C-alpha positions in Angstrom: 9.0 8.5 -23.3 8.5 4.7 -24.0 5.6 2.7 -22.8 7.6 1.1 -19.9 8.5 4.6 -18.6 4.8 5.7 -18.8 3.8 2.6 -16.9 5.4 3.8 -13.6 5.3 7.6 -14.3 1.5 7.9 -14.8 0.5 6.2 -11.4 3.2 8.5 -9.6 1.9 11.6 -11.4 -1.8 10.7 -10.7 -1.1 10.0 -7.1 0.9 13.3 -6.7 -2.0 15.2 -8.3 -4.5 13.6 -5.8 -2.2 14.1 -2.8 -2.8 17.9 -2.5 1.0 18.3 -2.1 2.8 21.1 -3.9 6.1 20.8 -5.6 7.6 22.7 -2.7 6.0 20.3 -0.2 7.3 17.2 -2.1 10.8 18.7 -2.5 11.1 19.4 1.2 9.9 16.0 2.3 11.7 13.9 -0.3 14.8 16.2 -0.2 15.0 16.3 -3.9 15.3 19.7 -5.8 12.1 21.0 -7.1 13.4 21.2 -10.6 14.3 17.6 -10.6 10.8 16.6 -9.4 9.1 18.8 -12.0 11.3 17.3 -14.8 10.5 13.8 -13.5 6.7 14.3 -13.3 6.8 15.8 -16.9 8.7 12.9 -18.3 11.5 15.2 -19.7 15.2 15.2 -19.4 17.5 12.3 -18.5 15.8 9.1 -17.3 15.7 9.5 -13.4 17.9 7.6 -11.1 16.1 5.1 -8.8 16.9 6.8 -5.5 15.0 9.9 -6.7 11.9 7.8 -7.8 12.1 5.8 -4.5 12.1 9.1 -2.5 9.1 10.4 -4.2 7.3 7.1 -4.0 7.9 6.8 -0.3 6.4 10.3 0.2 3.4 9.4 -1.9 3.0 6.0 -0.1 3.5 3.9 -3.2 4.7 0.4 -2.8 8.4 0.4 -3.9 8.6 -3.2 -5.2 6.4 -2.9 -8.3 7.6 0.7 -8.7 11.2 -0.7 -8.9 10.3 -3.5 -11.2 8.6 -1.0 -13.7 11.4 1.6 -13.2 14.0 -1.1 -14.0 12.2 -2.3 -17.2 11.9 1.2 -18.4 15.6 1.9 -17.8 16.6 -1.2 -19.8 14.3 -0.1 -22.7 15.7 3.4 -22.4 19.1 1.7 -23.3 20.6 2.1 -19.8 23.3 -0.4 -19.0 22.6 -3.1 -16.4 25.6 -1.7 -14.6 23.9 1.8 -14.4 20.6 0.2 -13.3 22.3 -2.0 -10.6 24.4 1.1 -9.5 21.4 3.2 -8.9 19.7 0.4 -6.8 22.6 -0.9 -4.7 22.6 2.0 -2.1 18.8 1.8 -1.6 16.9 -1.0 0.1 13.8 -2.1 -1.9 11.6 -4.1 0.2 10.0 -7.3 -1.3 6.7 -6.9 0.5 3.9 -9.0 -1.0 1.1 -7.4 -2.7 -2.4 -7.2 -1.0 -4.1 -10.6 -0.6 -6.8 -9.6 -3.0 -4.4 -8.7 -5.6 -2.6 -12.0 -5.3 -5.9 -13.8 -5.5 -7.0 -11.9 -8.6 -3.7 -12.4 -10.4 -3.9 -16.2 -9.8 -7.4 -16.2 -11.1 -6.8 -14.2 -14.4 -3.0 -14.3 -15.3 -3.3 -17.2 -17.6 -6.3 -15.6 -19.5 -4.6 -12.3 -19.7 -1.7 -14.2 -21.3 -3.9 -15.9 -23.8 -5.3 -12.4 -24.9 -1.8 -10.9 -25.0 -0.6 -13.7 -27.2 -2.9 -12.7 -30.0 -0.9 -9.5 -30.3 2.6 -10.1 -29.0 5.3 -12.8 -29.2 6.3 -14.8 -26.1 8.8 -12.5 -24.4 6.9 -9.1 -24.9 3.8 -10.9 -24.1 5.1 -11.9 -20.7 6.6 -8.5 -20.1 3.2 -6.8 -20.9 1.3 -9.1 -18.5 3.8 -8.8 -15.7 3.9 -5.0 -16.1 0.1 -5.0 -16.0 0.1 -6.6 -12.6 2.8 -4.3 -11.3 0.8 -1.3 -12.4 -2.4 -2.8 -10.8 -0.4 -3.2 -7.5 0.5 0.4 -7.6 -3.1 1.4 -8.3 -4.8 -1.3 -6.3 -6.7 1.3 -4.1 -8.0 2.9 -7.3 -9.1 -0.5 -8.6 -11.1 -1.3 -5.5 -12.7 2.2 -5.5 -13.8 1.8 -9.2 -17.2 0.5 -10.1 -15.6 -2.9 -11.0 -12.1 -3.9 -10.3 -12.2 -6.4 -13.1 -12.9 -3.7 -15.6 -10.3 -1.4 -14.1 -7.7 -4.3 -14.4 -8.7 -5.1 -18.0 -8.2 -1.5 -19.0 -4.7 -1.5 -17.5 -3.9 -4.9 -19.3 -5.3 -3.6 -22.6 -3.4 -0.3 -22.5 -0.2 -2.2 -21.7 -0.6 -4.7 -24.5 -1.6 -2.2 -27.0 1.4 0.0 -26.1 3.7 -2.8 -27.2 1.7 -4.1 -30.2 2.7 -3.1 -33.7 0.1 -0.8 -35.3 -0.8 -0.2 -38.9 -2.8 3.0 -39.7 -3.5 3.4 -36.0 -5.0 -0.1 -35.6 -3.3 -3.1 -33.8 -2.0 -5.8 -36.0 -3.2 -9.3 -35.5 -1.3 -11.0 -38.3 0.9 -13.3 -36.3 -1.8 -15.3 -34.7 -2.8 -16.5 -38.1 -0.1 -19.1 -37.8 -1.9 -20.9 -34.9 -5.6 -20.8 -35.8 -7.8 -23.8 -35.4 -8.7 -23.5 -39.1 -5.0 -23.8 -40.2 -4.3 -26.7 -38.0 -7.2 -28.6 -39.5 -5.9 -28.5 -43.1 -3.2 -30.8 -44.3 -2.0 -29.8 -47.9 0.2 -26.9 -48.5 -2.1 -25.4 -51.0 -5.1 -25.6 -48.6 -2.9 -24.1 -45.8 -1.8 -21.1 -48.1 -5.6 -20.5 -49.1 -6.6 -20.6 -45.4 -3.7 -18.4 -44.4 -4.7 -15.8 -46.9 -8.3 -16.0 -45.7 -7.2 -15.6 -42.1 -5.1 -12.5 -42.8 -8.0 -10.9 -44.5 -10.1 -11.7 -41.4 -7.6 -10.4 -38.9 -7.1 -7.2 -40.8 -10.9 -6.7 -40.6 -10.9 -7.5 -36.9 -8.3 -4.8 -36.3 -10.7 -2.2 -37.6 -13.3 -2.9 -35.0 -13.9 -0.5 -32.2 -12.0 -1.3 -29.0 -14.7 -3.1 -27.0 -15.9 -5.1 -30.1 -12.3 -6.1 -31.0 -11.6 -7.3 -27.4 -14.9 -9.4 -27.4 -14.1 -10.9 -30.9 -10.5 -11.8 -29.9 -11.6 -13.4 -26.6 -14.5 -15.3 -28.2 -13.1 -16.2 -31.6 -9.3 -16.4 -31.0 -9.0 -17.3 -27.4 -12.2 -19.6 -27.3 -13.8 -18.0 -24.2 -17.4 -18.5 -23.7 -19.6 -15.4 -23.4 -19.8 -15.8 -19.6 -16.0 -16.1 -19.5 -15.5 -13.0 -21.6 -18.0 -11.1 -19.4 -16.2 -12.0 -16.3 -12.8 -11.2 -17.6 -13.8 -7.8 -19.1 -16.0 -6.9 -16.1 -19.0 -6.1 -18.3 -22.4 -7.6 -18.5 -23.4 -10.6 -20.6 -25.7 -8.4 -22.6 -22.9 -6.1 -23.3 -20.8 -9.0 -24.6 -23.7 -10.2 -26.8 -24.3 -6.7 -28.2 -20.6 -6.2 -29.0 -20.3 -9.6 -30.5 -23.4 -9.0 -32.8 -22.2 -5.7 -33.9 -18.8 -7.1 -34.6 -20.1 -9.8 -36.7 -22.2 -7.6 -38.8 -19.2 -5.2 -39.4 -16.9 -8.1 -40.3 -19.5 -9.6 -42.7 -19.9 -6.3 -44.4 -16.2 -6.1 -45.1 -15.4 -9.7 -46.0 -18.7 -10.6 -47.7 -20.1 -7.3 -48.9 -23.6 -7.5 -50.6 -23.5 -7.9 -54.3 -23.9 -4.7 -56.3 -26.8 -6.4 -58.1 -28.4 -7.8 -55.2 -32.1 -6.7 -55.0 -32.2 -5.9 -58.9 -35.1 -7.6 -60.6 -34.2 -6.5 -64.2 
């Protein structure tokens, strides 16, 4: 199961588990065989046709527009042909109802900032797909976001999971190497030799950043690579200013210990 498949399946599965319905209930209401529903919810077997997903989504009261958008993206990534995708959809009406007003307002506020973060890990096309998918997932789970302690934090976790699912990883940690080509430090040097030296230094730094714990990594990327203020990072992450300062302080100490380790002879007086 690919990341795009999980993007729509997990909200469907979580909504089903909270609904109190049994597979028999859902099968009877959606008029879909219980075995097919079980297979779909477990993410096994053939990629499901849209009419089945739509039937389940309707019974679970999930908005069909973002569900279809995510289903379509996952189908293409599962190497389904465009003809198959269109053939699955042509007999069913997918309403283009607008998302909740609060969702629209939130998206307008943070979308460009989300894109700047995603750009540090992904090239342009996968970056845009990841950000778009994040808002579709958030639309599906908007009630969960509003019921959470902070909808900004909830939304950030959706974005982060979506971006990381598409980011190349090395030894289990996300790679940041591509952003080395567009750092302020690189743009400020003119000679080829200086640029190569700075590039090598940047790669070393980015490898070290990738080893940070998740919260510290996010704060470091937002502050050092995206140029956000502490207040801006706090608002985007949905955490306190004190938390941002603490994460930044611990991240700096960790990076300094890797890049500029203390000399073995430090402290010796002999």
